[in-house]
C-alpha positions as CSV (number, residue, x, y, z in Angstrom):
1,M,-5.3,-29.2,30.8
2,S,-7.3,-32.3,31.4
3,T,-8.6,-34.4,28.4
4,E,-10.9,-36.4,30.6
5,P,-14.6,-36.3,29.6
6,A,-16.9,-34.6,32.1
7,V,-18.8,-37.0,34.4
8,A,-22.5,-36.9,34.1
9,T,-24.4,-36.0,37.2
10,D,-26.7,-38.5,38.8
11,G,-29.8,-39.1,36.6
12,E,-28.6,-36.9,33.7
13,A,-28.4,-39.7,31.2
14,V,-31.5,-41.4,32.5
15,S,-33.5,-38.2,32.2
16,A,-32.6,-37.9,28.5
17,I,-33.7,-41.6,27.9
18,E,-36.8,-41.0,29.9
19,D,-37.7,-37.9,27.9
20,I,-37.2,-39.8,24.5
21,T,-39.3,-42.7,25.9
22,S,-42.1,-40.5,27.0
23,Q,-42.1,-38.7,23.6
24,M,-42.2,-42.0,21.7
25,I,-45.1,-43.4,23.8
26,A,-47.0,-40.1,23.3
27,E,-46.3,-40.3,19.5
28,H,-47.3,-44.0,19.2
29,G,-50.2,-44.2,21.7
30,S,-49.0,-47.2,23.7
31,M,-45.8,-48.6,25.1
32,R,-46.1,-51.7,22.8
33,A,-46.4,-49.5,19.6
34,A,-43.5,-47.3,20.8
35,L,-41.4,-50.5,21.5
36,A,-42.3,-51.9,18.0
37,A,-41.2,-48.5,16.4
38,A,-38.0,-48.5,18.3
39,V,-37.2,-52.1,17.4
40,S,-38.0,-51.2,13.7
41,Q,-35.7,-48.2,13.9
42,N,-32.9,-50.2,15.4
43,E,-33.2,-52.8,12.7
44,D,-33.1,-50.1,10.0
45,L,-29.9,-48.6,11.6
46,R,-28.3,-52.0,11.8
47,R,-29.1,-52.6,8.0
48,R,-27.6,-49.3,7.1
49,L,-24.5,-49.9,9.2
50,D,-24.0,-53.3,7.5
51,M,-24.3,-51.6,4.1
52,T,-21.9,-48.8,5.1
53,M,-19.3,-51.3,6.4
54,A,-19.6,-53.3,3.2
55,A,-19.1,-50.1,1.1
56,V,-16.2,-48.6,3.2
57,S,-12.7,-50.1,2.8
58,Y,-10.9,-51.3,5.9
59,G,-8.0,-48.9,5.4
60,F,-10.3,-45.8,4.9
61,S,-12.2,-46.6,8.2
62,R,-8.7,-47.1,9.9
63,G,-9.8,-50.5,11.1
64,W,-12.9,-49.4,13.2
65,H,-14.7,-52.4,11.8
66,H,-13.4,-55.9,11.0
67,K,-12.1,-56.9,7.6
68,Q,-14.7,-58.7,5.7
69,E,-13.5,-62.3,4.9
């Protein structure tokens, strides 16, 4: 029994990214607005991750993040 993950076929991952990109451009009306929304969402996720890392102990996370000094 193999535990190796399945290899994605050519273009499989790119297709998903292209679909999401097209959807964002359609929702926001332009590439510039879609990019601004994506950057804003990324900053929000980074802020949430920072807050989570501060709230979760090193031992509980089994070391997936560095100890805060």
